[in-house]
Structure formats: C-alpha cells, structure tokens
N, C-alpha and C positions, 0 to 999 in steps of 0.2 A: 504494500500500500504506500502511495506517495501523497504528500500534502498537496493541496491545490496551489497553483503558481501565484506569484505576487503580481504578475502582469498579464492582462488580457492581450491576446495576440493581435486582435483587430478592433475590439469594441472600444469606441471613444469614451473617455472618462466623463462622467456627469456628476456634478456636485450636489446631488440630492434634490434636483429641481423636478420633483414629481408631486402629483396631487395626493397620492395615497401610497401606503406601504406596499400594497399589492402591485401597483404600477412600478415601484422601485424594484421589486423582486422580478417582475416580468422582464425588465430591462437587464438586470444583472444576470439573469438566466441565459442571456445570449452570449455570455463570455465563458471563460474557463475558471475564474476565481470562485472561492467558496469558503466554507468554514471547516475547521479542523479541530477535532476533539481529542484531548490527550488524557491518559490515565494518571492516577496519583503517582506513578513512577516516571511520568513524562513520555510514555510510549504513545504513538499515534494509534488511536482506536477507531476513528471514523474520519474520513475525508469526504465532504459532501459539497460538490460543486453546486452553485446556485441553480443551475438548470435542473439537477436532480432534486434539490430542495423544493423547487416550484412544483415539479411533477408530483412528488410525494405529498406535499401540503395540499394540493388541489384534490388528490384522490382521498386523503383523509377528511377534507372538508365535506366531500360528498357523503362519506360515511357518517360524519357528525350530523348532517341534516337528515340522513335516513333514520337516525335514532330518535328523531322527534324534536331535536333542538331547532330553534328558529332564530333568524337574524335578529340581533338586538339582545339575545340572551347573554348572560355572563357565565364564564367558565372559570372557576377557581382552579389553579394548578400549582402544585409544589414545584418550584423552579430549580430543579437539579440541573447541573451543567452536563446534560446528555442530549443525545440526538432526539429522543422522544419529546422532550420539552420543546426543543426548537421546532420540530415538525408540527407539534400541536399548536404552538403559538401562531405559526404562519397559516396553518389550516383554519384557525379561528378567523384570521383576516379574510381569507377567501370565502368563508361561510357567512361572513357578516356578524360573527360572534365576537364578544369582547373578553379576552383572557384577563384574569386577575391573578398575577403571579404572587405566590405565597412563599415565605422563607423556609429554609431548612432548620432542623432543630438546634444547631450549634449555639445560637445566641440565647437559648432559653434554659431555665433551671430545671431540666428534667422532662420526662415524658408528659406528665399531667399538665404542666404549664404550657408546653408546646401544643398539645391537643386542644386545650382551652383557647389558646390564641388563634389557631387556624380556624377553629369553629366560629369565633367572633368575626374573622375575616370572611368566611363563607356567608355568614348571615348579613354582614355589612354590605357585601356585594350583591346580595339577593341572587346568588348564583343558582343556576339550573343544573349544573354538573360540577363535579370535583374530581380532578385527576392528580395522580402522583406516581412516583417511581415504585418499582416492585417492593423494595425494602421498606417503604413507608406506607404501603397501602393499608396495612392493618390499623395503623394509627389514624390514617385518613378516614377509614370506615368508622372508627370510634368517634372522630370529630364530627362526622356527618350524621351520626345516629339520631334518628327522629326528625331530621330535616327533610323537606320535600324536594328531593333531588332526583332527576331522571337518570343520571349516570354517576356512579362512584367507582373509581378504580383506575386502570391503565387504559392504553389505547385499544387493547383487546376487547374492552367493554363495548366498543362500537360495532355495529353489524359489518360483516365482511363485504356484503354487497351494498354499495353506496348508490345514491341517486345519480342520474346522468349529470355530466358537467354543465349542461345547459341550465340546470336548476340553480347553479351558484348565482348569488345576487351581484348586481353591479355596485361596487363599493364607492361611496361618495365622500368628498373631502370633509364634510361635517359629521360623518358617522363616528360613533365611539370606536376608538382603536383598541384601547385597553384601559384597565384600572390600575393605577400605581398607588400602592399603599404607602402613606407617609411613614418613614422609618421611625419617627419618634412617637407615633400613635399606637401604642401597644395595648393599652387597656380598652380604648374605644377606637378601633381602627378606622382611619379616614381614607377612603378610596378617592384618589384624584382622577377625575374624568379627563382622559387624554384623547382628543379627537385626531383623526387622520391629518387634518390641516395643521393642528398645533405641532404634532410630531414632526411632520415634514418641514415646517418652518424652522424648527430648532435644529433638525439634522442638517438642513441646507446651510444654516448660519455657521454651524460647527465645521462642516466640510469645507465651505468656501472661505469663510472669514476667520474662524477661530484657529483651525489647524492647517489651513491652506493645503488640503490634501492634494497630492501629486501622484502621477503615474508611478507605480511600483511601490507605493506605501503598503505596509502590512501591519495589522493590529494584533496585539498580544494581550491577553487578560486572564487574571484569576478572580476578578471581581464577581460577586454573586449576581445572578441574572434576575433576582427579585428586587434589586436595588437599582435606582435610576442610572447611576454611573455605569453599572455593569450592563443593564439591559439596553439603554439608549446609547451610551457611549461606546460599547464594545460588542454589540450585536446588531442593533438597528441602524445606527449611523454608518458604520463601515459598509453594511450591505447597501445603504442608500448611495454610496459612492463607489460601489463595486470592488471593495477591498477584500482580500483574503484575511481571515481571522484565525488565530490560534487561541483556543480556550483550554484552560486547565481547571480542575475542580477547586473551588474555594477551600474546601477542607484539606486538600493536598498542600495548598500554599501555607497554611498554618503550621503544618508538620515539616514541610521541605520548601522553604521560601526560595532557595536557590534554583528550583525548577523554573520559576518565573524568568530568572535571568538566563538560564540555559536555553529556554525556548526562544527568547529574543536573540540570543547568540546563534543558535542553530539555524533559525529560519530568517535571519536578518530582519527582525522586526524593527519597525520605525516609530510606531505610536503605541504607548502604553501608559496607563494612569494608575495611581494608587493614593490612598490617604497617606499621611506622613508615617503612620505606624508600620506600613509595609516596607518603606525604605529603611526604617530603623531596624526592623527584624532582619533584613538582609545584611545590614552593616554588622549587627551583632553576630550573626552566623558566620560572617566572613572571617572572624577571629580564629575559627577552628577548621574551616573548609578550604580546599584547594581551589585556586583560580585557573588551574591548567585547562587550556582550550577555550576559556571564556573570552568572548569578543563582543563588547557592547558599543562599538563604534558606529553601528547603523542606527542607533536609537536617537532620533532627532526631536521627538516630542515626548518627554518624560513628564507627564502631567501630575499635578497635585490638586486634590479636591476631596470633597466628602466630609471634611472636618477642618478644624483650625490648623493652619499651616505652621509647622515648627521649623524655622530657618536653620537652627543648629543641627537638627536631624538630617536635613537635606545637604548641608555643607559636609557633614561627616560622611554621608553616602558618596558624594562627589569625590571627596578626598580618597576614600577607601578604594573606589572602583576606577579612578583615573588611570591606573596602571593597565587596565584591560580595555581602555579606549572610551570609557564613558565621558561624554563632553558635558561639563557643567552648564554650558549654554543651552542644553536640551531641556532644562527645567521649564515648565509652563504652569504658572499658577492660574487657577480658575475659580470662579464663584458661580454657584447656581443652586438649584433645588428642584425637587420633583414637581412642585407647583408651577414651575416654568418649563416642564418636560425634563430639562437638564441644565443647560448652560445659560448664564446671563452675561458674564464677562469672561474674557480670556486674555491673559497677558501677551504682550508682543512676542513673537517667535524669535529664536536664535539669540536671545539676550540673557537667558538664564534667570534665576530668581533675583528679583529686585526687592529690597527691603528699605524700611525707614525706621530710624531710631528716634524714639520720643521720650520726653521727660515723664517718668512714671508718676511723680507727685502731682504735676499739673493735670495729667490724664485722670488720676483718681479723684482729685479734689475739685477740679473745675471743668471736667469733660473737655479739656482743651489740649490741642496737639502742638508741641513745640520741640525743637531740637534740645537734647540735654546739654547742660554745661558740664565741664570737667568735674567728676566726682559725684554727679547726680545719679540716682537710680534711673535706669533706662529700660525700655521695652522695645523689642524689635518686632515689627509687623511686616508681613508680606504684601506687596502690591499685586492685586488680583486682576489688573488690566482694565481696559476700557469696555464699556458695554458693547455687546455685539451690534452691528448695524440693525436699526429698527427697534432697538431696546433703549429704554431710558431708566436711569437710576436717580432717585432723589434721597437725600439725607435730611430728615426732618426733626425738629425739636419737639418737645412734649406738647406744645400748643398747635402742632401741625404745620408751622411755618418752616421754610428752608433754613437750615443751619448756616451760620456764617462760616467762611473759610477757616479751617483749622479747628472746627468744633465737631465733637462726636454726637451722633444722633441715631435715630431709628431709620433703617434702610427700607425704602419702598421701590418697587420696580414695576415697569409696564412694558409690554412687548407682544409680538405676534403669537408666541407660544404659551403665554400665561393661561392657566386654567380658567375656565368659566365657572367651575363649581367642584366642590367635593360631592361625590356621588351620593344622592339621596340625603344630604345633610345641609339643608338651607341655612340653619342658624350659624353653623361653623363657616359656611361660605361667606355669609354676610360679615362675619368678624374679620375674615382674611382679605376680602376683595371689596374695594369701594365701588359705588355705583358707576364711577367714571373709569373703572378698570385698573386701579392701582392695587398691587399686591403688597400687603404688610408682611415682609419677610420674617419678622421677629428677630432680626439681627441688628446689632449695633455696629456703626462704622463711620468712616469719614472719607472725603475725597482728597487724594494727594495729587493735585493737578487734575488731570482727566482720568486718573486711575482710582479704582475703588479699593479701600482698605477695610477689612472686617476685623473688629476688635472682640466680638463675642456674641453670645446669645443673650437677648434682653432678659429672658426668664431666669438665666443663671447668674445674673449680676448680683454681687454681694455688696451691700452698702453698710459700712461701719463708720460711725462718727463723721458722716458726711463724705466719706471716701468711697469712690466707685472702684471695686476690686474685682478683677476677672478671675474666676476660679482656676482657669487653666494656667494662669501665672503661678499660682501656688502649687498646683499639681506638677507642673514642669520643673519648678525649682526643687521640690522634694525629690522627684525622680532623678534629677541630675546630680544632686548634692548628697543625698543620703546613701547609706551603705546597702548594697544588694537590692536596690529597687529597679524595676523595669518600666518601660513605657506602658502606660495603662494600669499601673498598680495603685494609683491614687485618685480618689474622688473627693472633691471639696464642695461644700454647700453651707448655707447659713440657716440658722433657726431664729425665728423672731421671738425674743423673750421679753417683749414689752419695750422698756427703755434701752435695754442692752441686747444687741444681736450677737449670738454665739456662732462661731465658725467651727465646723467639724471637718476633719480630714479622715476619711476611711482609707486604710492602707492595707493592701494584700500582703500577708506575711507568711513566709515559708519556714520560719524558725520555731523550734519547739521549746528551747530553753527559756524559762520565764525571765531570768536575769537579763539575757540578751534581748528578749522582746521588750523589756522595760527600757533598756538602753536605746533601742530603736525608736520608741515613743519619744523619749527625751531628746534624741538627736534630731528628729524631724521637727519637733516643737521649737527647738533652739534655732534650727536653720530658717524656719519660716519667720521667727521673731527677728532674726538678724537681717534677713533679706527684705522682709516686707513690713516690719514693725507691727506685727499682728500676733496676738495670742490665739492659738488654735488648739482645740481639743482633738487629740490624735487617738483614733480607735483602730486597733488591728483587727483584720478580718481574714478568714481563710483564703487560700488561693482560689481563683476563679469565682469568688463570691460577688464581685461587683457586677451589677446588671448591665447588659448592653441592649441597644436597640436592635431591631432585626437586621440592620446593615452592619452591625459589629461596632458601632460607636458607643462610648461610655454614656449611660443614661443617668445623669445626676439626679433628675427628678425621681426616678425609680429608686436610686440609692437612698435618697432622703426619705422616701416613703417607707422603705424597708427599715431604716434606722428608727423612724418614729414608731413603728409597730413592734420594735424590740428584736428584730432579726439579728442585730449586731450587739446585743447586750454583752457586758463583760464576761458573763458565764459562757458565752458562745465563742469567745476568742480562742478557738482551738484550731489546730492544723489538721485538715482532713487528709 
C-alpha cells in the first residue's frame, strides 16, 4: 500500500471556492490526492484517494436513506480517527444529513461519565441515529438506551441495498452541514449549527489567505476529529483545496508524540497544527529519543491554536529541533473558535512567532498595555495576526464602547462564517450573538497595531484587591519553576469569600512521601508569592485528576466545581 501523492498530476488547485462540501469533494475526486490513515505504530493502514472516498460516501448515503433517515436528520457519531468515521461523515453530506461528531472517552473520568456525556450530546442534537466504532458500540448502546433512535451501532446497521443514487438530494449552501459541539460545554452540550456556506467561507479564507496553500502542500495531524481544529483544519479544509492528508490517532500521539514528527518527516508534510502542549510533549520526549533520520525541513506552517499560546514552549521546541531542519519561521499563531467554524485571525506566514512584552503591574491593575521598564515584572503575549479578509474584530470595554489603544477589553468578532445559532438553544444564542451579528467570544485581549492579542478567558479572570490576574500566568510559573511538574499539572481559580477572594492552585502530584509532598506545597506557594505577590492555597491532587474539556484543554470551571463539592479534600490527597 502506498500513500496518496502530494501533487495532482493535472487537476488545477482550487482554494476552497465551492458552494458546498459535496461540491468540494466532487472536484477533489478528479485528482489523485486523498487521505491516509496510520496506526498507533505509525504504519499506513488505509490510503483513500478522494475519488474512492466520493464513491464510497455516495453508496453509503444511499444506504442511510434506505434505512429511513431523511434529509435534515442529525446523526451523532463517535469521531474515531478511522476510515468508517470519514466515510460516514461524507455520506451524511451527500444524504443531506447533519453529522454531530462526539468525543472519544480519553478526556472523561471513566466509563459512566463518558456514557452520560455522549447521551447528553445525542439528546442535545435531537439525533435520529448514533454511530460508533466497534470497540465503543456497547457503551454507545448504553448511552442511547431508551432514546428514540432509528439506528444505533456501526455502518453494518444500514441495509446492504441502498436507494438509487438519483434519490440523493441536491445539497444547498444554506443547508446544515454538521453540528460542532463547543469543547467547553460538557454539562449542557451546545451544538453549533454549521451551514455549508459558513464552512466553505472559512475553509476558503484559511486556504487562500491564512495558509496560502500551494501546489504540493501536504497536511499532517493527530488532532481529534470531534474538535474544530482537527475536523475543519485537518480534514475538511485540506480536502477543500485538494491536499493529501496524513492522520494518526489522537490516542497514539499521547503515548508516542514523536510519531507526529516522523510522519511529517517521512511524507514531507508542510502544514500541521497543535496546541502548545503538543510541542512541549515532543520537546520533553526529545531528551531520551533519537533524532536519527528525522527531517523537519519541509514543515512551512507549524500552527499554534486551540488554547493560550506559550512562547517559551515554542522557543524550546524550535531550539531543540533546529538540528533536524525545523525552521522557527514556520510558526503560525492563530485565533479562532468553533462558533466561527474555525479561524478568525492568522499571523503572517514565514515570520515565525511574534510576541510582545508588557508590564504585568499595569496589565493587572489598570487593564493597560505598556512596555516594561528594567526590573518590572513582564508578561509575554503572542501576536495572533490580522483578521482574515471579510472578518472584523473589535475590543470593547465593559460599557460596550471600543477600547482605547493599549487597553484590554472583551473581544467581539463578525464575519462570513460566524454561527447563526446554537442548535435548538435560542437563549444561549441570544447571549452569544447580537442582533447585528457580532459574536461575544468570551475572550479578553487587545490590538497590537493591526494584530490581535489574546490575554485570557473572561470567565477565568481572577480579581484580587483590584488586580486582574490571569490564571495561566500562575499555572505556567508553577510548572516552570517548581520541582517535577509538567505542562498541564496545575489548575488555578479563585473562590469568592465575600470581602476576600481566595486563590486555589490544584497541583497533580506523583509523590507518595508526605514530607516531600508538604515540601512541594510550600515550594509552589513560595514561588507564586515571589513571582506574583499573591498568597495561594496549594492543594495536591492525584495524577490525571484535573478535568479536561472534550478537546483535551484544562477545564478550570470543572476543576473549581469538583473542588467545591469536596472531590479534592485533604483526605483524598493520595496517589493513585
């Protein structure tokens, strides 16, 4: 078996200028490129040219309609990185159905929590069918028990004999393309209604303006296909510009992150994204693994997105992998969210990560941005680029007016791919989208010239004695300075105690000896007091205890809720 080529022999490159996803696949099917699926060991297990994908998807679409599903129905599907999910997703497109990708169990605290979560997703989507891989079908059946679903299981649940292809509907630009669940909405899942028009508008902007896709580009990804950066960034957008894609399972990346780099090296990948923690994990593993045969010189677009950008982490990656050809100029900072399909702004290409140092005291006390003087505490922020063409970003003060230059405020955005609604949730929609189409992103930031800078999530902001403190500042300081801590080991939040606000740091600890554990508590408290002038209550929790969103990001709100209900009481400070 050979991977699909990076270049189509004669098919001209188009930058996503299609009305619908089915039109995009119809065009890509005329060439030789396609998608390539790899095992947890990095072996190629499926190479699917877009021509074959189109044929298989249309045949499956006819089987789906033969089962009684009707255009407009929602199909909940566990988004494993396998050929069946890809086929089912595109079959839904041709059948006029709306897939609703659901997460894998990794980010949840055990079987029961996972089953309860995907059940809420199925209900929220008002799905007519629920699909999953063979190894999760028992759990899927349990989640769907008692719900009025026509189909529960795998692709074999659909009849072998489908309707004739003439029965497939004509897909329109304003049809619902899929439901994207917001990664932070775990208790009450919010499905974002993504239309064909919105998807293609964002895909075209990414292809043409954001990454300036060129002939011979190749995408490589380990990102989960239930998250917007994985689904849109590394399945749908590459297809929209006829690029070959190399996909590896997300679960494999967590165990063997070097597989990601090996795939880029082996297949001469040019475009690949990760949150900061992915780069950090590779850098840490590089201390013990061999670089023999690794060549990252083809990587021209090393994107960062999905969470707050850590400049120190990216600098360490660039320094570590410079010897195998990684160009630091390849870094591309980006900003976006599922409510915009994916991307809102992308930094200029071929310039690498650009940052700005600001005075921490002015930022905390006055919400003002200024260069630090010698000896001042400083914070480094990444510049996330200019809004894509057709998109507008505003930074607003609490009274809704535009902030003055150099002031931090709440980020609002408007553009051709912004959602019109959360599916079947009018109250939540009204809170997020204004009548004139502005999205309240929930993020805080400022404009550095014409580039957007994100400083944090508004809901996570800690206010102590009039100071605005970003929890990630405290988390990153503790992880960088304290003994034996890793990226993602610390969650910081505040508790409103009336006149005095208490700041709590939950710290994952792998140490059993109580004297050493107490020493770690004292060390972290001292570090945060010295670096931030803040007294913090340090609570040690077991490894893997900090909750994550379905996309793998730290969920501070869930951590706080767990703390308040006693999940991290001192008696439970044990190592599992």
